[in-house]
N, C-alpha and C positions, 0 to 999 in steps of 0.2 A: 392840405385840404381838411384833414381831420381837425386842425386847430380852428379853421374858419367855420366848419360845421358846428363845432362845440360852442364857439362864441355865439353863433346865430341861435342855437337852441337855448342857450342861457338867457339871451336877451328876450326871446319870445316867452320863456317860462317866467321870468321876473317881471316882464311887462314894464320895464323902465321907461319913464317919460321925462327925459332930460329937458331942461329949459332951452329956449332958443337964444343962445348967446351970440349967434351969428346970422347972416342972411339965410333965409329959408331956401331949401333946394328940393326939387321934386326928384322922383326916381330916375327919370330919363337923364337929367343933368348929372346926378350923382354917378350913375353907371357910365356915362360918357367920359367924365373926368377920370374915373377909376380905370377905365379901359385904356385911355390915352397914357396914363401914368404907368401902366403895366405893359407898355408896348415892347419892352426889351425881353419880356418873358416868352418862352415858347408858346406858339399859338394854342396848342391843345391845353396846356396848363392855364393860360390866360382865360380861355373859354370856360373851363371848369370853375375858376374863381368867380367870373362874372355870373355864370348860371347859379352858383351858390348864393350870391348876394341878391340876385333877382328873386330867388325863392324866399330869401329872408324878407324882402319887401312884400311878397304875396302873403306870407304868414302874418306879417305885421298888419297889413290891410285887413286880413280876415279877422284879426283880433280887435279891430275898431280903431286903429291908429292911422294918422294921416301920413302921407308920403314925406312931408316936411319934418314931421316928428321922428319918423324912422331914420331919415338921412341925418338929422341932428344927433340922434343917438349913436350913429356909426362914426361920427366925427368927420374931419377933413379927409376927403378921398385921396389927396396928394400924400398926406402923412400916412394914411392907411396903406397906400401903395408902397411907400418906402419900407414900412414894417414887413409887408408881404414879400418884398424883394429881399430883405435881409434874411427872412426865414427860408426863402428859396435858395439863396446862395449858401447859407449854413448847411442846408440839406444836401446840396450838390457837393460841398466840401467833404461832408461826412461820407458821401457815397464814393467820391473819387478825389483823393488828396493830390492835387496838382498845384503848381505855383500860381497858375492863372486863377484857379478857383479861390486860392487864399487871398490874392489881391482883390478879387471880386467881393469877398466877405468884408475886407477892410473898407472898400468903397461903399458897400451897402450900409455898414454900421456908421461910417462917417456922414452919410446922408440923413441920419435920423436926428441930428441936432448940431448946433454950433459947437458945443463942447467936444462932441465926438469928432467933428471935422478938425478942430484945432489939435486934438490928440493924434489924429491920423497922420498929420504931416511928419512929425518926428518918427512915428512908427513906420511909415513907408520908407523913410531914409534908413532906418534900422534894418528893414527887410532887404533894401538894396545892398547895404554893407554886408549883411549875412550872405546874400547871394554871391557877391564878389569874392568873399572869403572862401566860400565853398568851391567856386571855380578855380581860385588860386591854389587851394589845397589839392584839388583834383589834378591840376597841371603839375604841381610839385611831385605828387605821388606817381603820376605817369612817367615823368622824367627820371625819377629814381628807379622805377621798375625797368625802364629801357636801359639806363646806364648799368645797373647791377646785372641785369639779364645778359646784356651784350658781353660784359667783361667776364662774367661767370662762364658763359658758353665758350668764350675764347680760351679761358684757363683750362676748362675740362676737355673740350673737343677740338680746340684750335680753329674754331669757326664762330662768328665771322672773323676774317683776318683783319688785324689792326695794323695800320701803317704799311699796307700792301702797296707795292709799286707796280704801275701798269706802263706799258709802252716803253720798256727799258731795253736799250741796245747793248750796253756793256757795263759791267760792274767789276772793279778790281780793288784790292787792298794794298796799301804801301807796305804792309807787313812782309809780304812775299818779296819785296824789293829792298828789304833792309830798313824801311822807314819805321816810324813809331807805330806801335800796335794801335789798332782801332781807326786808322785813317781809311775813309771810304770815299770813292769817287763814282758817281753815276752819271751816265750820258744818255739822253733820250734821243729819239729819232728826229725830232724837230729842233734840235739844238739846245734842249734843256740840260742844265747841269746841276748836280747836287754834290757838294764836297763837305765831308765831315772830317775835320783835322784836329789832332791833339798834338801840341808841341811838347816834346819830352823835356826840353830845357826849362821852359817857363811854366809848364803845366796848363797853358791856356788852351781852351777848347772852343771850337767855332764850327758853325754850320752855315754854309753859303749856298743859296738856291737862286738860280737865274733862269729866266724864261723870256719869251717875247713880251710878256706883260710887265716885266720889271725884275728887280732883285730883292731878296730878303736875306738878311744876315743876323745870326745870333752868336753872341760871344760871352765867354765867362773866363775870368782868371782863376787860377788854382786856389788863391787865397780868398776869393770872394764867394759869398753865398748867393749873391744876386748877379744878374747878367745884363746884357745890353741887346736891344733890338733895333735894327736899321732896315727900313723899307724904302726902296727907291724905284721910281718909274720915270716916264718921260715928262710928267707934269711937275715933279718935285720929289721930296724925300721926307721921311719921318725918322727921327733918331731919338730913341727912348732908352734911358739908363735906369738901372735899379730894378730889373725884372726878375721875378721868381721863375725858376725853370720848370715850375709846375709840379703836379702830383705824380707820384709813382703809380704803378698799376694797382697795388694794394691800397694806396690812398684813394684812388678812384672808386674802388670797390667799397671802401668805407664811406665815401661821399654818397654813393648810391644808396647804401643802407640808411644813412642819415636823412637823405631826401625822402625815402620811403616812410621812415618814422615820422618825420615832420608832416608830410602830406597826409598820411593815414590818420595821425593824431588830430590834425586840423580838421579833416573831413568828419571824423567822429564827433568832435566838439561842435561843429556846425550842425550835425544831425541832432545832437542833444538840444542845442539852443532852438532849432526849428521845431522840435517836438514840444518843448515847453512853451514856445511862442504860440503855436496854433491851439494848444490846449487853453492857454490863458485868453487868447482872442475869442474862442468860442464861448468860454465861460462869461467873458465880459459882454458879448453879444446877447447871450440868453438873459443875462442880468438886466441889460437895457430894455429888452423886449418885455421882460417881466415887470419892470417899473412902469412901462407904458400900459400894460394890461391892468395893473393895479390902479393906475390913474383913472382908468375908465370904470373902475369898480368891478373888474372881472378877475376870475381866478386865472393863475398861470397855467 
């Protein structure tokens, strides 16, 4: 509002009488078009702007100017409304920095000219990519924190339990019966079976899990670094060779730390890019508004 009042006082003081390069317009028509173009502004702010321009017309009439001359001096009400909307959105962004306000600033600046509109298209794509990168970094960071926190608590306090078995009826080891060390058999109440077997002669290790939903088998020979996975149910089976047996507990801790570093670093980089982006955007918006003010022969 201060900018509007300043412009009005400058026009009255200088008494500019621009030529009529377009169709003449009276006060009522100018105010009506300006009010319609500012329909997206809050009602109170819109009424204050309209009241200020009505006062500008009264001052001009008191100085001996005609309504058509005053309206011509103010310019196209549609373009004037776009400038006022841009100033409004820039002020809102400075007051509250949210993603919605930032996109509103981009849209307002894009509406001030064809070149700005063409520049806004790749810029909006850049903002979308930056937003997606920030969300992905946040997800990676949260995943790393959950993984690291879970494993760290398990190492320090034994909670939460990992690979905990529920609803188990009987567990025994073949070691007590003279079998190879490390053989484990688990039987559930509903017929589920889990067998962990290591053959002493060949060194082959296998895990066999069976339930009402199907069976899962994992195998690895002593001389192989990779294993084999077989999944079977009533509808068919999947047999995959060359599987890695996975990370150790310490490897999972390291993975969690790596995810935290990647997610945190990516999020910090996105923050820096966003900060540089909104500063550059506001500077460009003010520059465009300044050019329009100078084109009317007014100070910024």
